[in-house]
C-alpha positions in Angstrom: 66.4 98.7 149.9 68.8 97.5 152.5 72.0 95.6 151.7 72.3 93.8 148.3 74.7 90.9 148.6 76.8 89.3 145.9 75.6 91.5 143.0 77.7 93.5 140.7 75.6 96.5 140.3 76.4 99.6 138.2 74.8 102.5 140.0 76.3 105.1 137.7 77.3 106.8 140.8 80.4 107.1 143.1 80.6 104.3 145.7 81.8 105.0 149.3 83.0 102.6 151.9 81.5 102.9 155.4 84.3 105.1 156.8 84.0 107.6 153.9 80.2 107.7 154.2 80.5 108.2 158.0 82.9 111.1 157.5 80.6 112.8 155.0 77.6 112.4 157.3 79.3 113.2 160.6 78.4 109.9 162.2 79.9 106.5 163.1 80.5 103.8 160.6 78.3 101.5 162.8 75.4 104.2 162.3 76.0 104.1 158.6 75.6 100.3 158.5 72.3 100.6 160.4 71.0 103.1 157.9 71.9 100.8 155.1 70.2 97.8 156.8 67.0 99.9 157.3 67.0 101.3 153.8 67.8 104.9 154.5 71.1 104.6 152.7 71.6 102.4 149.6 74.5 100.0 149.7 75.6 96.5 148.8 78.4 94.1 149.8 81.3 93.6 147.4 83.0 90.6 148.9 83.3 91.5 152.6 83.2 95.3 152.0 80.0 97.3 152.4 79.7 100.1 149.8 77.2 102.9 149.9 76.2 105.0 147.0 77.1 108.7 147.1 73.7 109.6 145.9 72.0 108.2 149.0 74.6 109.9 151.2 73.7 113.3 149.5 70.0 112.5 150.0 70.6 111.8 153.7 72.6 115.0 154.0 69.7 117.0 152.4 67.2 115.4 154.8 69.5 116.5 157.8 69.8 120.0 156.5 66.0 120.2 156.1 65.7 119.0 159.7 68.0 121.6 160.9 71.4 121.3 162.6 71.7 118.2 164.7 71.3 118.8 168.5 74.4 118.8 170.8 74.2 115.7 173.1 72.9 117.9 175.9 70.1 119.2 173.7 69.4 115.7 172.2 68.9 114.2 175.6 66.7 117.1 176.6 64.4 116.6 173.6 64.0 112.9 174.2 63.6 113.4 178.0 61.0 116.2 177.4 58.7 114.2 175.2 59.0 111.4 177.8 57.6 113.8 180.3 60.8 114.1 182.3 62.4 117.2 183.7 65.2 118.8 181.9 66.9 120.7 184.7 70.2 121.1 182.9 68.7 123.5 180.4 68.3 127.3 180.9 64.9 128.8 180.5 65.9 130.3 177.2 67.2 126.8 176.0 64.0 125.2 177.1 61.9 127.7 175.2 64.0 127.3 171.9 63.7 123.5 172.2 60.0 123.6 172.8 59.5 125.7 169.7 61.5 123.3 167.6 59.7 120.3 168.9 56.3 121.8 167.9 57.4 121.7 164.2 59.4 118.5 164.1 58.4 115.1 162.8 59.7 111.8 164.0 62.3 111.3 161.2 63.6 114.8 161.7 63.7 114.2 165.5 65.8 111.1 165.1 68.2 112.9 162.7 68.5 115.8 165.2 69.3 113.4 168.0 71.7 111.3 166.1 74.7 112.5 167.8 73.6 111.9 171.4 76.3 109.2 172.1 78.9 107.0 170.4 77.7 103.4 169.9 80.1 100.6 170.5 79.4 96.8 170.4 81.1 94.2 172.6 81.0 90.6 173.4 81.1 89.5 177.1 80.5 86.3 179.1 76.8 86.3 180.2 77.9 85.4 183.6 79.3 89.0 183.8 76.1 90.7 182.7 75.1 91.5 186.2 78.3 93.6 186.6 77.8 95.3 183.3 74.1 96.1 184.3 75.4 97.8 187.5 77.4 100.3 185.3 74.8 101.2 182.7 71.4 102.8 182.3 69.7 100.2 180.2 67.8 101.3 177.0 66.3 100.0 173.7 64.3 96.8 174.4 66.6 95.3 177.1 65.0 93.1 179.6 61.5 94.3 180.7 61.7 97.2 178.3 60.8 94.8 175.6 57.3 94.6 177.0 56.7 98.3 176.4 57.3 97.7 172.7 55.5 94.4 172.5 58.7 92.6 171.6 60.0 89.2 172.8 62.7 89.6 175.5 66.2 88.7 174.5 69.4 88.3 176.5 71.4 91.0 174.9 72.2 94.1 176.9 72.0 97.7 175.6 72.5 100.9 177.6 74.3 104.1 178.2 77.5 104.7 180.0 79.9 107.6 180.5 83.4 107.3 179.0 84.9 107.5 182.5 82.6 104.6 183.7 83.4 102.6 180.7 87.1 102.6 181.6 86.2 101.4 185.1 83.9 98.7 183.7 86.5 97.5 181.3 88.9 96.9 184.1 86.3 94.7 185.9 85.0 92.6 183.0 86.6 91.4 179.8 84.7 93.3 177.1 85.8 92.2 173.6 85.3 94.8 170.9 85.5 94.2 167.1 84.3 90.5 167.1 81.6 89.2 164.8 79.3 88.1 167.5 78.2 90.8 170.0 75.8 90.8 172.9 76.3 94.2 174.4 75.7 97.5 172.8 77.0 100.5 174.8 76.1 104.1 174.0 79.0 106.1 175.3 78.7 109.7 176.5 81.5 112.2 177.1 79.6 113.8 180.1 77.6 112.2 182.8 74.2 110.9 181.7 71.4 113.2 182.9 68.7 112.0 185.3 68.6 108.9 187.4 67.1 105.4 187.4 67.9 101.9 186.2 66.6 102.6 182.6 66.5 105.6 180.2 63.3 107.5 179.5 61.0 105.8 177.1 61.7 108.2 174.2 65.4 107.5 174.5 64.7 103.7 174.4 62.4 104.2 171.3 65.1 106.3 169.5 67.7 103.6 170.2 65.4 100.8 169.1 64.6 102.6 165.8 68.3 102.3 164.9 68.0 98.5 165.0 68.9 96.5 161.9 66.0 94.2 162.7 62.9 95.4 160.9 60.4 94.6 163.6 62.5 96.4 166.3 63.0 99.3 164.0 59.4 100.0 163.3 58.4 99.3 167.0 60.8 102.0 168.0 59.7 104.4 165.4 55.9 103.9 166.2 56.5 104.4 169.9 58.6 107.6 169.4 56.0 109.0 167.0 53.3 108.3 169.5 55.3 110.1 172.3 56.1 113.1 170.1 52.5 113.5 169.0 51.2 113.2 172.5 53.7 115.8 173.7 52.6 118.2 170.9 48.9 117.7 172.0 49.8 118.5 175.6 51.9 121.5 174.6 49.2 122.9 172.5 46.8 122.9 175.5 49.2 124.6 177.8 
């Protein structure tokens, strides 16, 4: 359904603000807003406040319970790296076996739900003349730059990527990142620990999972389609091994 604006609707249900819904679901308010925009949660704007129906929150909770407990960040990255064909050297053999067993049975929606707590998402605005400095600190993801070609999307100037909390502090001292403004052009996914692996960009399944959280319909479905393709290909290869 997405966001309904300027309508006085009687849902016959309790209405929650984004902070309350986020607390109930164990996620960030930013993630709640994205779920409303993509229709996973039902909400509407009352003036400048986004309200979410408790019924849709309960439905989302039930879906998460059906999907199993959300992965820890370490396991979430491992799942997305694994279906990207990347090594997951930070897992023990026992952890790798358990993860493979779960991936054999999971669908793309359940995978996204299980990996929802991989990082904390923050949005910033920064002068584009400082983008090169920001790029040096992050592992780009979603459809940033040339990654857009992999999803058949038009390239945009916005930046999105992963950064550790420690590196974010260093970056903030070098460039003037402004948080909490209406116009943003940088989305950072902040991790407590170091980001596994190396390279300028994140593995394709991570990029697809990030893109699927976009409030833009075309980006959302491009991410979902690519992630589903990667997951099904992983299952086919796993069944032959």
